[in-house]
N, C-alpha and C positions, 0 to 999 in steps of 0.2 A: 223758721223758713224766712219770710220777709215780713216787714211791718204790714205790707199789703202786697201779696204776691202778684197782683195783676197790674201794678203801677211801675214795676221795675226798680223798687227800692232795694237797699242793701240786704244781703242775706244775713240772717242772725241764726246761727246754729244752736242746737240744744242736744243734750244727751238723748232725749226722746226722738228727736228728728234723725240723728245719726243712727239710732237703733232701727228706725223705720227704713232708712236708706239701706242699711245692711240686710235687713229682712227681705226687702224687695229684690236686692241683688242676689240673695241666696235663692229666692223663688225663681228668678230669671235663670240662674244657673241650673236649677232643677229642671226647668222647662227645656233647657238645651242639652240635657243628658239623656242619652238613649232615645229610642223611638217613643213618641207620644201620639196618641190619637188626637183628632181635632177636639173632641170632648175633654180630654185630659188637659190639653193646652188651654182651652177656655176656662176650665176650673182653676188652673194656676193663675190665669189672668184675672179672674174674679178675686183671688186672694191678694194679688199684687195691687189691684186698684181699690179693693174694698167695696166694689160695686157690682151690680148685675151686668153681665155681658150676654147680649142676645146670642142665640144659637146660630145666627147667620153671620156672625163675626168670625173671620178666619185669620189666624196668625201662623206663618210657617217658621218654625225655629231654624237656626238660632235667632233669638230675639233678645236684645239687651235693653234693660230699662233700670234706671237708678232710683226712681221714685214714682210710684204709680197712683198714689192717692189723689193726685190732681190731673189724672189722665182719663179721658172718656172715649169710648168707641161706639159709633153709631151703627145701626143695623146695616148689614150687608157690606161693612167695611172689610178690607183685606190688606194685610201687611205681609209682604213676601220675606224670604229669608235674609238674614244678615243685617237687619236694621237695628239702629241704636237710638233710643229715646232718652234724652236728658230732660226730665220732666218736672223739676222743682218749681218752675214758673207756671205750669199748667198747660196741658196739651188737650185740645178738643179735636177729635176726629169725627166728623159728621157722617151721616148715612151715605153709603155707596162709594166711599173714598177708596181708591186703589193706591197703594204705596209699593213701588217696585223694589227689587233687591238692593241691599247695601245703602239705604238712605239713612241720613242722620237728621233727627228732629231735635234741636238744641235750644231749650228755653233759657239756658244759663250762659253767662258771659262775664268777662272781667273788665274793669276800667282800663283805659289806655295809659294813664299816668303810672309810672313805675312805683311811686310811693303808695298807691292804693290798689295796685294790681292783685294783691292777695285777697281782695274783697270779691265775693261772689254776688253778682246781680242776676235778677231773673225778670223775664217778661213772658207772657203767655203766647202760645201759638195756636191758631185756629185753622183747620183745613176743612173748608165748607163742602157741602153736599156734592157728590159726584166728581170731585176733583181727582186728578191723576198725577201722581208724583213719579217721575221717571227714575230709572236706575241710577244709583250713586248720587242722587241730588242731596243737597244740604239745605235745610230750612232753618234760618237763624231766629233768635229771640225777638218777640214782638211782632212777628209777621202773621198776616191773615192771607190765606190762599182762597181766592173767590170760588163761588159755585161754578162747577163744570170746567174750571181752569185746568190747564196742563202745564206742568213744569218739566222741561226737557231733561233728558238724562245728563247727569254731571253738572247741572246748574247749581249755583249758590245763590239762594234767595235771601236778600237782606231788606227788601221792601215789600209792602203789600202787593198782591196780584189781583187785579180786578176780575169779576165774574167773566166767564166765557172768553178767557184770554190765554194765549200760549206764550210762555216766557222761556228763555234759555240763556246760557252763557255764565261767565264769571266776571263781574256780578251779573245776575239775571236781568235781562231787559226784555221788553215786549217784542215778540216776533210778529204776531198778528192776532186778530180775533178768530175765534173758532167758527168755522163754516157750519151752517145748519142745512139739513136736508140734502146734503150732497154725499154721494158715495165716496168712500175713502179712496185716495189715490195710491 
């Protein structure tokens, strides 16, 4: 994987890791084949992550993930259909997170310099409690999405998002703070 997956160091592959990635992708493909109940999807997710998945977690297939052993899902989290997780660097989805359709969560990236571009680097992504990621948003390596934050549809997030903040655009920028105790407009 990496010397230390959470510091963004170089990816060091191994036959064992490649076998794990292959197995994870096969389980992901199985999840996406035919109709699966929510319980069946959660059971496949348990196999993908190698960890317990609470019965309140909901994933709508198709869902693609290349490596699940470093991915966690908090209670009450929801991932809508068509999402892709590139998880070698570690993905933490906290409680109550909503992820809309067709989002990409990518902990993996390559150096800019052409001579080292074939190197794979990783940094973890954390999406904190009650955050909402809008449709077709992309969250890039090393980003933390703050508690209660909203990422607008189509945004590309390359920097941390503070708690209780709405961001949008390419690259994502702060739009405003979340209003409290007001009816939605």
